[in-house]
N, C-alpha and C positions, 0 to 999 in steps of 0.2 A: 639557491637562486635557481639552479636548474629546473625547478618545481611550479616555477612561479605560473598563476593561472590568468587567462583574461580576464580582466575585470568586468565584474557582473555590467556596468554602465555602459560599456563598450560593446558587449557581444555575449548576452545573456545566454543564448545556446551553445555558444562555444566556450564560456565560463563552465555550464554544466557539462559538457562533454569533455574538457580538461578536468573538471573534478572528480568525475567518475574514473577517468583513467588514474590520475595523478595521486590519488588516496588509494590506489589499491583495490577499488569495488569490484570492477566488472572490466571486460574488454568484449570487442568484437570476435567472434569467432569464425573458422573456415567455413560454416555453413551459413549462407546469405540470411542475415534477418534475425540469426540467433547470437546468444551472447555466452559467454563464460562468466559465470559469477564465482571472483577471486575468494582466496579463504576469508580476508577481512570484510569483504562483503556480505560472504554467506554467514559469518559470525556474527553480523547485525540481523540479519534475515532469521538466522536460529534464535536470536532473543527475542523477535516479534513474534515468531512462530511459537514459542515456549509460552509465552504469556497469552497469547489468542487461545493456544489448546487448553490451557488451565481454565480460562473464561468460557469456553465452550462447555468443559466438562463441569464445571459448577453448575451449569444452566442446563446439568441433563443429557448431555450430548455425549455421544461415544463413536469412535473412530471406524472407518473399514475403508476397504480398498475395491476399487471396480475395474474393470480392463480399459486399456490405452485403446484400443479397438473397437468400434462401433458398427455392426451391419449396416449398410446405405438404407436397408428399407426400414429401418426404426425411424429417420428421419422424414420418411413418408407419412408419418402417421400423426405427426400435429404441424399442420399447413404454416401456420406464424413461425412456428419454431424452426422448420427448415428454411423457409424464406429468409428469417434472419441471419442464418449461419453457411447458407447455402456459397456465399462468393469467398466464404475464408476457410471452407474445408481442405484438407490434404487429403489426397485418394490412395488407399493402396489396391493395387489392380493384378498384381502377381508375387508370387511366394518363394521365388527361387531365381538364383543367377546361374550362369554356365561361363565356362572359359571360351573365349573366342579364339578358334583356333586359327580363323586367317589374320586376324590383325591383333594379336595378344590382348592381354586384361580380360575383363568379364563384360557379358551383356546379361539383358533380361530373359531368361528361358521363356519363349514363346509359348511352350506347350505346359507352363505353370501358371496360367491364367486362372484367378479366383471364380469361382461360378458367383459369389456376390462378395462385390468391392467393399472392403471396409475403411472406415473413414476414421483418421487419427483424432482423437477427442478436442473437440472444441469447447465442448462443457457435456456435463453426463446427465443431462436429466431423462435420456432416451434409455441408457442401457440401465441406468438405476431404476427406471419406473417399470420396466421391462422385469426386471429382478424382484421389483417390490411385488408385483403380481403373486408370486409364490410365498412371499414373507405374510402376506396380509390376507386374513381370511374372516376373523373376528374382531368387534370393538376391543378386546383383551389385547388384540396386537398392537394398539394405538396408544397414544401417539408412537410413532417410529420417528428416533432423533438421530439423525445419523451423519458426520461429517467425514470428508475424505480430503487428506492432503496430496496433491499430485500435481502434474504438468500437463499444461494444455498446450494446443498448438490451433492458429488462428493466422492464415496466410499473412501476413503483415509484408509490404513489400516497402515503405516508407517508415523505418526503423529508427528507435531512441534508445538507448540501454536503459531498461528497467519501465521506462514508461511506454515503450510501444514495441513488442519481437514478437517476433512469430513463434516462439515456444517461451512460454513462461511459468514461473511456479506460483502456485496458489492454493487455498483452500476453498472446498464448496460443499455446503451445508445442504442436506437433502431432507426434507421431513414430511410426514404424513399424518394426518389428523381425522378424528371423527366429526369434527363441526367445522361451519366455516369461519364461526369466531376464533376458534382453538389457532386456527392458521393464521390469521388476521394478528393473533395477538404475537404469535411466534415470529410473525416477517417484524412486526415493530420492536418485540423484545431484541431480535437482532441487529437492528439497524441501531440500537442504544448499545448494545455491547461493543459493536463498530465505534462508537462516537466517544464512549467511555474509552478507549483503546487508542484512539488517536488524540484525544486531549491530555488523557493522564499517563500515556506512555511516551507516546509520540510527541507530546507537547504541541500538537496542530491542533488549532480550534478549527470545528467544522460546523456548518450550517445543516441540519437535518431536515429532509424535506420528500417530496413525491414527486417522481418524474412526470412529464406530460405524456399523453398517449402516445404522441410522436417519438418520444425517448425513451420508453417503457423497453425493458428486457422481451426478446420475443418469444411469445407463447404466455406471459404473465398478464392478471389483471391490474395489478399496480406494482410498481417498483418503487421502493423507499432508496433514498441515496444519503451519504454524508459527501458533502461539497467542501473542497478544502481551496484556500488561496495561495498561490505561490507569490514569491518576492517580484516577479515581473508583471504582477498584475491578471495573470491569468488563473482559471480556476482547473482545479483537479478534481474529478469523480474519484473518491477513495477508499468506497465500497459499497456495495448494494444489496439490498434483501426485498426477494420477490413474491409476493402472493400469487399463486398460479392457481387459485379457483380450483376447479376438478378437471382443467383440462387435459393433463398428463394420465390422470387416471383414467378419464374416457379414452383417450388414446391409446390405452395400454390395458383399459380393460382392469382396474385394480379397483375390486370390490370389497365391501365387510359387514357382516351382517352386526345389525345396532343390537342394541339392548332389547329393543321389542321383536327383536326376531326379524325385521325388513333387511333388506340389503339395500348398500347405499354405494355412492363411489366416494373414496376417500377425497380430503381435503390438502392441499400440498403447499408447501413453500420452499425456495431455494436462496440460497446467499453465500456471497463470497466477497473476498478480497485476495490480492495478489502481491507479486513483487513489485507493483507499480508503485505500493506504498513505500519504497526504499527511495524512490523518484521523488514523492511527496517530501519525506524526511531530508534529503538534501537540500531539495528546491527552496524548503518553507525555513530555514535557520543558518545554511551555510554561508560566509561570507568571502572576501577575496584572498584569505589567506588557508580558506580549507574547509573543511567538516566541522560543522557544530552538531556536536550529539546530546541529546538529552541524556542522563546519566543513567536513566532507568533501561536504555537499549545500548548504551556502550559496550563494547565488548571488554575493554579496558576502563575502568571508571578512573582511575590512577596511575600514572608513571611517576617513578623514582628515577633521576638522572645524577651520578655522582658527578661532581667536577674536582679534579685532581690533577697535579703537574707531575708528581712522583709516584711510581708504582706502588710504594710502600704506603701512600697516604691512604691507600683504598680500602686497606685491610680494617683501620677503625671505622673510616663511613660505613663500610658494609655492616659491620655489627651493627651499628645504630640504627642503620636503614632495614635489618633486617625485622629488627624489634619492633618497627612501624609497619612493617608488612605484615606481620603476625598479627598485630592489634587490628589492622584495617579489614584482614580476611576473619577474623573473629567477628566482624561487625557484616559480614557479608557482602564485603566490596571488593571489586576483583583489582587487584593493582600488579603492576609488571616493574621489576627490578631491572633497570637495562644498564647491565654495568660491562657491556661488551666494550673490547678496547679498539676496534677497528672502525668507528666513528668518533668525531668529535662531539663535545656537548652542543654545540651550536647547531650541527646537523639535526642532531635527535631532537632538539626543540623545534625546528623547522618541520621535523618528520611528523611528530604527534602533535603538532597544531593542523599539518596536513590532513590527519586521520582523525582529528574532532576530539581525541581524548579530554575530557572534561578537568580534570585538573592534573597538573604538572608541579611535581616536588623536585627542587635543586638542592643538594648538599655538598658542600666542600669543607677542606679544613678549618676554615674561620668560623663555619656554622656550628662545626661540632663544638668548637671550643667557648662557643658563645651559647650555647643549647638552644639554637635557632634552625630553622628551616626555611627556605625560599617557596613559596606557594602561589603558582600560576593559575587562573583559571581561563578556560576557554571563550567561555560566552563574551565576557567582556574584555579579554586580554590583559586583566590587572595583575599586579603582581605584590603582597603582602611576606613580611618576614613574621614569623609566629613562633612561639615558644615550641620545643619538641614535646614535652611535658602536655598530655592531652590533645597532641594534634591529630590521632585516630577520631576523637570526639568532635574536634573543629571541622576534619574534612567532611564525617557525615552529615553535618550539619550544611557545610557548604554544598555538597552535592544535593541536598535537597532544595537551597536556594537557587542554585543554578536551573535544577530542573524548572522550578517555578519561573524562575526570569525568563528563560527562553520561551516559555509558553505567554508569558503576559505580553512580550516583545510581538510576538507573532499575533496575538490577540488584539493588540493597539494598532497592528497595522491593519489588519483586516476590517476593524472597525473604521478606521479612517477611509479604507478602499469601499464601503458602502455608499452609493451615493444614491437621494431618491431623484427620479427625474418624470415630467410632467407631460414634456413635449418631444417630439421625434428630432426636433434639432438640439435639444440638450441632452438626448439619448445619443446621438451621433459624435455629439462633441466629446461627453465624457468618456466615450468608448475610444475614442482616438486620442485624446489628451491625457486622460487618467488613467483608465483600465480599472480593475477590480470589478464588485460585484454591482450591476445596476438595479436598483430596485423600479420596476416599474408597471403600470396597469396592464394587463393583456385582455384581449377578447374572449379569450378561451376556444379558439378555432386554431386548427392545425394550418390553414392557409394563410394567416397571419404570420404564424409561428415560422412556416416555411418561409415567407416572403421576407421576413426581419432577419434569419439567418442567409438568405442568397443576397441580401443588399449589404450587410454587414459582416458575416461570418459568425456572429454573435447566437449563441444557443440559449434556451431557458433551461439553466443547471436545475432549477428545482423550484417547485411550490412549497415555500419553507410550512413546515409542521408547525410552528408557532404564529402563523398568519394571523392577523387580526381582518375581520371584514372591513373592508372601507370602498364606500362608493366613488367611483371614478370613470374616467374614460380611457380607452386603449390607447396606448403611447403612439401606437403606428396606424391603427385603422378609425380612431374617434369613438370605435362603439363602447357602450356602458361594459363595465368591470366593476366586479365585486371585490377584489382583492389584488394585491401585487404580487409578483414574482421575481425571482431571479435571475437576470440574464448576464453572462460574461463570455469573452472570448476563452476557449479551453483548451486544455491538452487532450 
């Protein structure tokens, strides 16, 4: 009970903070705005990273690593890009400390000022495209399909663990192509990879779409996005893929000789997801008892807790449990047998519930006599008594069922939370009283988009890729519109 969470209905934001801390996922650090990802939280991130890395490699990408520090002059070469990130950059000005003879401690050595300041990486387009100039000469060098797993720094003062921190972990893909169409195809391919991962591994339904000019990535011609809906009715941008055109190639003079022997600028993309996905995973599925993890991303898929009063009973239980453990591991299922004697079973049950372990088995002397085991599933909190014989097959099917059930629950919620509106009054009413995605006509102007944002804080999350043409009038200005877009309050 010491780990009780603030109910979602009472204070969703506090519930989220409580859960991140009490499930041992992360905590704030001594550095303002930065977080410490704890082992259990990092284990979930590693599962995400592993699956994504496999998907990237299956689509022909390879990993590399580029410097954390970027010369300031590089940011001056692409005007939109520098404008987009200027206010978030951390700057290194000196390279040495010295002892403070008067006051003790250390001070920055004024004699160690850098000739050119270095920017701590907020994103790597500039340093990577400066490097690509040396790697690309001919059409034979293309396409260049590179991904980087790294940390980045964007100076945030209003932070929330996983969702918005000054430093976070991510991957960033940076690709170079011979033609515009190849680059566009790559951009679309990668947003589809992200959507596949979100839905089939995270069990989070997403809407694929294109960002408006106002919301697209700094320096991109088009930004594709996947948008997810959290249980409080707010949207979360969960991954983006950018068609960069030739902007960075021209800024860094990256040319290639085509098959006809003519020199051309290459075409570029970049794409990324970050530890923000951890926030999406938590907020899309979890409840007032703690985390709810989809089995495909759970570090521990099954936990087994023995129940006994006398120590001598543990031996026989352990023997049978170890058989179950071996059978589960043979099926590639991660399992933990918690036979520690310093915590009572009830405490363990609550702990693993808080941590979102999908399946919990309990076995005592009576279960052993009856040849049964109690199985509790985390998603519905249902318990069943099942025969020990064939239990590994039962659990294998159960994990698939839980994965699907978690997705379906989130999908049904999102479907209920997409509302079509045709008037400004309806728009404001839904935003205030229901939340979720609002499907409405928009006149296509940045001016209207900004007015809606300033009056309601709602933003256009995306123009859905599966949009149908539909004649209508802009919900705000009344001007003609040919399609609906999705608005929402967002993280």
